[in-house]
C-alpha positions in Angstrom: 214.6 162.1 -84.6 214.2 159.5 -87.3 211.1 158.6 -89.3 209.5 155.2 -88.8 210.8 153.5 -91.9 214.3 154.9 -92.1 216.0 152.2 -90.1 214.9 149.5 -92.6 217.1 150.8 -95.4 220.2 148.8 -96.2 223.5 150.0 -97.8 224.3 148.5 -101.2 227.4 148.8 -103.4 227.2 149.4 -107.1 229.6 147.8 -109.5 230.4 148.8 -113.1 229.3 146.3 -115.7 232.3 146.8 -118.0 235.4 147.3 -115.7 233.9 145.7 -112.5 235.1 148.6 -110.3 233.1 149.4 -107.2 232.4 153.1 -107.6 229.2 154.0 -105.8 227.2 153.2 -102.6 223.5 153.8 -102.1 220.7 152.7 -99.9 217.5 150.8 -100.7 214.4 149.6 -98.9 214.5 145.7 -99.1 210.8 145.3 -98.4 209.8 147.4 -101.5 212.7 146.7 -103.9 213.3 143.0 -103.7 215.2 142.8 -107.0 218.7 144.1 -107.6 219.2 147.8 -108.5 220.5 148.8 -111.9 221.4 152.4 -112.5 223.2 154.2 -115.4 226.0 156.2 -113.8 229.3 157.7 -114.7 232.3 155.4 -114.2 235.5 157.3 -113.7 237.7 154.3 -114.6 236.0 153.7 -117.9 235.5 157.5 -118.4 231.9 157.0 -119.7 228.3 156.3 -118.6 227.7 152.6 -118.0 225.2 150.4 -116.1 226.0 149.8 -112.5 224.5 146.9 -110.7 224.1 146.0 -107.1 226.5 143.5 -105.6 225.7 140.5 -103.5 
C-alpha cells in the first residue's frame, strides 16, 4: 500500500559540477521543489566532495 503523495515523486539524476560525471540518482516532489536540486556529495571520479546538480 502506498501513501497518497508517493506517486508524484520523479526520479532525477545528479551530475558533478567539476568532472560532469553522472554519479547519483534521487527523487523529488516537483510540486514542492520547483527549482533544481543542488547537493554536496562525494564524487568518486574527482575523489573529493563537490556540488552535484540536477540534470534536465
